[in-house]
C-alpha positions in Angstrom: 132.9 85.4 122.8 131.7 89.0 123.2 134.1 90.1 120.5 132.7 87.4 118.2 129.1 88.7 118.8 130.1 92.3 118.2 132.0 91.4 115.0 129.1 89.3 113.7 126.6 92.2 114.4 128.9 94.7 112.7 129.5 92.5 109.6 125.9 91.4 109.2 124.6 94.9 109.9 127.0 96.3 107.3 126.0 93.7 104.7 122.3 94.2 105.3 122.5 98.0 105.1 124.7 97.9 101.9 122.5 95.3 100.2 119.3 97.2 101.0 120.9 100.4 99.8 122.2 99.0 96.6 119.4 96.6 95.7 116.4 98.6 96.9 117.3 102.2 97.5 119.2 103.0 94.3 116.6 101.4 91.9 113.9 103.4 93.7 115.9 106.6 93.4 116.5 105.9 89.6 112.7 105.3 89.1 111.9 108.5 90.9 114.3 110.5 88.8 112.9 108.9 85.5 109.4 109.8 86.7 110.3 113.4 87.4 112.0 113.7 84.0 109.1 112.2 82.2 106.6 114.5 84.0 108.8 117.5 83.0 108.9 116.3 79.4 105.2 115.8 79.3 104.6 119.3 80.7 107.0 120.8 78.1 105.2 118.8 75.3 101.9 120.0 76.5 103.0 123.6 76.6 104.4 123.3 73.0 101.1 121.8 71.9 99.1 124.6 73.4 101.2 127.2 71.5 100.6 125.5 68.1 97.5 126.3 66.1 95.3 123.7 64.6 96.8 123.8 61.2 100.3 123.5 62.7 99.4 120.3 64.6 97.7 118.9 61.5 100.9 119.4 59.6 102.7 116.9 61.8 100.1 114.2 61.2 100.8 111.2 58.9 99.4 111.5 55.4 96.0 109.8 54.9 96.5 106.7 52.7 92.8 106.0 52.3 90.7 103.1 53.4 91.7 100.7 50.7 94.6 99.1 52.7 92.2 98.5 55.6 89.6 96.8 53.4 92.3 94.7 51.8 93.5 93.6 55.2 90.0 92.7 56.3 89.3 90.7 53.2 92.5 88.7 53.6 91.5 87.9 57.2 88.2 86.5 56.1 89.6 84.1 53.5 
């Protein structure tokens, strides 16, 4: 009987520890790694933006297509 109790504690304990590690611990670790990488990427992007002058940042903007498409879209919504 004592052996049965010890084996059940060992087997259940092993399953609980492994399940918690694989189902909870690893996803949390992956989330932490992605967060750290995104923070580093944001910092590098911020540093790059600080180094660019105004006309350089304007160069990367999309070309202005005018307001006509916006007015056309609004008039189609009203009809």
